[in-house]
N, C-alpha and C positions, 0 to 999 in steps of 0.2 A: 564257634569260638576263631576269634583273631591273635596270633600270634605279634610280638612289635619287637622290631632288633634296630636299634642305635648303632651305628659303627662311625667311631672315632668322630662326634659330632661335638662343631665348637664353635661356640658363638662370642667374637670378640665387640664392645662398644667402644671407637675408637682405643687408646691403649689399655683398654682394660678388656682381659678375659671375662668373660662371666661365666662361660661353661669350657672346661681346657677337654680335649679329645675323651667323650665320657662314650665308652661299649658298655651296651646291656642287650641282657634277651629276656626280654615278656613273657610269659610262660602264657598258653590260650585260655582263656576262663582265670585269670589269675585276678587278685585285688593286688595288683603293687603300690606300692608308694614311696614315693622321694621326702626321705624326709634332712632335715639339716636348720642349720642355724638361719636367722634374717640373713640375707643377702649371698647363700651358698652357692644360688646358682637354680635353686628348683624350680622356680615358675617362669624362670628362661626355658627351661627344659622344657616344661610342662606348653609354654605359650610357640613353641617348634613345635611340639607334637602336634599341634591345634594347626599349626599352617598364620598363625598371628605374628611368630615371628619369625624372619629368614635366616637360616645356620649362614654361619661364614666359611664352613667346610663341613666334609661329613655326608652320614646317608641316615635315612627315617626310611624303614620297611613295616607296611601294615599288613603281614602273610606274606604273601608276594607279589606285591604291589610297590615300590619305587613308590614314594609321598613325598620326598627331600621337599620341592619345591610345585607342588601339587595346590592350590586357591586351599583354603577353609573349606569353601562349601562344597568341594569337590573330595572330602576324605571321606566322610561319611564318619564325622568325630561329633559322639554329645557331648555338651560340655555344661559343667557346673560351676556357676560364677560362685567367688565370695560372698557378693550381695548382691544375687539371688536374681536382680533383672529381668523381673518381673512386669510386664506392663499395668501401670496402674489404670488403666480406662477400660482395661480388660476382664470377663471373669475367668476361675481357675481352669475352665473345660476353654475358652479361645486362647489362652493363656500358654497351654498344654499341648493346643493343636495349630500352635504358630506355624512349627517347623513344617507342618506337614501343608499348610496352603502356600508356603511358598514352594515346597515341591510339587504345585500341583495335584496331590493326590485327592483323585473324587470323593465327592461329599459323606455315600457311605462306607466308604473302607474308613474313610479319616474319622466316623463315630466311632467305629468298632473299636481302633488303634488305640483312642482316643481313652475309652473306656476301661480299655483292657490295661492302660499305663497307671487310669486313678486307681483302679483296683489294687494293682500294684502296691500303689504306696497309700491305700488306704485312705482317700481323700475323693472318692465319687462321690458320698453325698455335701458335699463342698465345691458342686461342680459350679454350680450358680452363683459363690461369691467371689465377691472381687478381693485384690492381696491384702487393701488396708482394714479387711473382716476377720484375717487369718493372724494365728501367732507365727513367731520366728518358727519354729518348728514345723508348723504346717506350711509356710512358707517354703522351706527348704528341700520340702515333699514334693513340691508343685513342680520348685525348679528341677528337682530328678527326674518328674514323672516328665517333663518336658520334653530330656536329655535322651528319656528312654522311649519317647513314642515314636521317633523317627528310626528305630530300630537301627542305632547305628554298629557301625564294627569296634569301635572300642569309644568307652568314657573317663571322661577326663574331668577332676574335680579337683579347684583352687580353694583350699584350706576350705569346705563348705561348712566348717561345723564354728568356725572363728566368731562370730556373731551371736552366738547363743550363750545361755548361764552356762552352769557347771552343770545342773541336773538334767537340762535337756539334750546336753552335748553327750553326756551319758548312756540316755533313751535312745538317741541317733545315731549312736559308732552301729549297735545291732542290728538299727533298724536299714540302716546304709548295705551294712554288709549283705545283710538276708536278701535285699531288694538287687542288688549287684549279682549275689548265685542265684536266685530263684531266674534272671535273667538270661544268667550263661552269659554272661560280658565278660571281656576284658577291659577292664579299669585300672588308671592311674590316679592316684590320690597324692595332691602336696599337702604335706601338715610341715610346721615346728613341733609340735606335741608327739611326745614320744608315747605317753599312753595310749593316744591314738592307734600309733603306730603297733604297738604290742599289743591291742585288746582286738587288730582288724584286720591286720596287713595276712598275705602269703608271703609274701616278698617286700625287701624293703632294700633302696639303695641310700645310702648314711654319705649324704654330702656335706665339702667342705671348701670352700674357695674353691668353688667350679670343680672337684673332681671326687670321683667318687672314691671314697676312705672303704667301705667295704660291701656289700650285697648279697644275698643272698633269703633264706629262712628265717624266718624275725625270730626263730628260737636261737637259732645259730648265731645270730648279730650276740645274742643277747647273752649268751651262755659261754659262746668260745668268740670273742673280741681280738681283733688281730690287732690292733693297736690302742695307746693308751686315748685318742681322741673316742675311738666306738667304745670303749670301757666307759668313758667320763658321760658321753652323752647322751646313750640310752640306760637309763636306770642310775642308781646310783651305786656306789662301788667304794673301797680300801684297794689306796695305791698302798705297794708295800716295797721298799729300797731292798734290794737282794745281790747276792753276790752266787757264781756258780760255785758247785762245791765238784760235786761228782754225776755222774748218772748211776743207778744202782735198778737194774732190770729197769721197767716202763716209768721209774720215777724219776725225776729230777732234783737233785738235794742242793738246797741254798742255804745261805747263809743272811739271817737278817736282825739285826737288833731287838727283834723279840723272839727272837730262839732260830732254830734250825726249822726249815720246813720242807714237808715234799709235794711237788707236783707231778702233776701228771695230763698236763695242757700245756704245750710248749712246740718254740716252730722248727720244723724238720733240722731245716739248718742252722738251728743255733750253735755258736761259739760252744767248744769244750769249758770255758774259762772268759769270766767277765764280769760287768755289773747289769744286771735287767732291773724292770720292774714288774709288779706282779700286780694283778687284780684279782680281791676277793669279793664276790656279793654280798650285801650285810645278812640277805637273809640266811644264808650259809653258813654264818657264823653261831654256833651253838652253846648258850650259855649253861654250864652243867653244874649238876647238883640245886640245891634250893637257899632261897635266901645269899645268894651269890660266897657258898662254900666249898673249897675247890674238893674234889675228886682225885679216885686213881686215873692213870693215865687210861686211854681205850684207843684199843688196839686196831692199827690201820689209819688214821684219823691225826691231823697235826693238833694238837696242844700248847697253850700258849697260855701264862700267867699274866693277869691285868690286874689293874684296879680302875671304878669306876670313876669317871668323872663327873658326868652327870646324866640324868635320865631326863627326857620328853617324852608326858604320856599325851597319847590323843585317844584315849580311850580304848578301841579294843586291839591298839597296838600299843607298844611302849618302843620306843626308839635309846638304848643305850649307848653313851660315848665312854670309851674304855681309852685303858692308855697301857702301852706294851713295851715293855723294854725301856720305861723311862722316858720315850718321844715319839712311839709309832703308836697314833691316832687310829681306833677300828671303831666303827658304826656296827652294831647289828640290832636286832630286831628281835620282838617275843610278843607273839600274840598272847591273846588272853591273860596279859600280865599279872603277877603276881605284884604285891605286897615286899618291898627289897629294903635291903639294907640300906646305909645312907650314903655318900658319897664319899670315896676311897677304901670302901669294900672291896676286898681282894676277891676273886674269883680264877676259875680254870673255864679258857673259851677252846673248844673244838670244831674242827673244818675238816671235810675230806680231802685228800689229795687232786681229785676232780675237781674240785670247785679253786684251786690254785692256779689260774691263766697266767703264764710265763707269755709279755705282748713283744711286737716287735721292735716298738720304739715307745 
């Protein structure tokens, strides 16, 4: 398994900086996601890894090899394109084996490797079909087999599920992750879909305007975002304006329009006073009591009085829109929702100090 290291990687297109001094390390065998909105630089970064785009400056290493200026065909990268790029006149087996033919692998070994790759993606029974006889998901698996058959050091995937319908995307997420782990390969996956990243990634780098806003294990970015952009992009959250009151042991005491709150997650270099923004995920907010009836205080948890503005019923879950302190809007989720009183009903919500994340900006 091959680690990947990027050192101060930069790409300029004229006066536009697409990637700005990005430094990242990808662990061997990790499924690493480059995530971010359109135009953030993630595809340019992937193309530099593949060798299709020359960096303006910086370095790329696969293991102990510096591949910064190595041509694409000498990097031993497998690439899965957004549009699959299958040859329509070739069979599935011929498409998968095309890279081996270019590398002049002997026929016997090529047959074994093609069969192994098709078995891995469960496409062996369709080896003789043409791409136009396959569904979108099947074409995606053929493209993945073609990338794996060359036994690459690194697998690169450029939004591979974006052309599939919603149900098929869900199915393919698990399949792609399982295949990458079975192959024991280091993979870099580009997407703008936060759900793909949350459900598949070992590690994530979240980009914006060519810069890495935060990177690390996917759970760390979700639970402990270090700035407002990360908290807002990766999942839903409630932003609460607050002012620092004091420290109380491990807790930070905050004043907000919704009342006094405790946070146990805040930057080490936070000043002793000043204004900050807090992030509280909707799933962390618990509506106490039944039918929006207030309950007594619960030790250790933040307790906020609210009124319900409206409710969005989604079947297995309800999304409550709540007003606290007259102007603070909070969103909370409820699984298996119960019948509730109408809008403007009063309630108490609680959430733990560990779920109040004080952001850097």
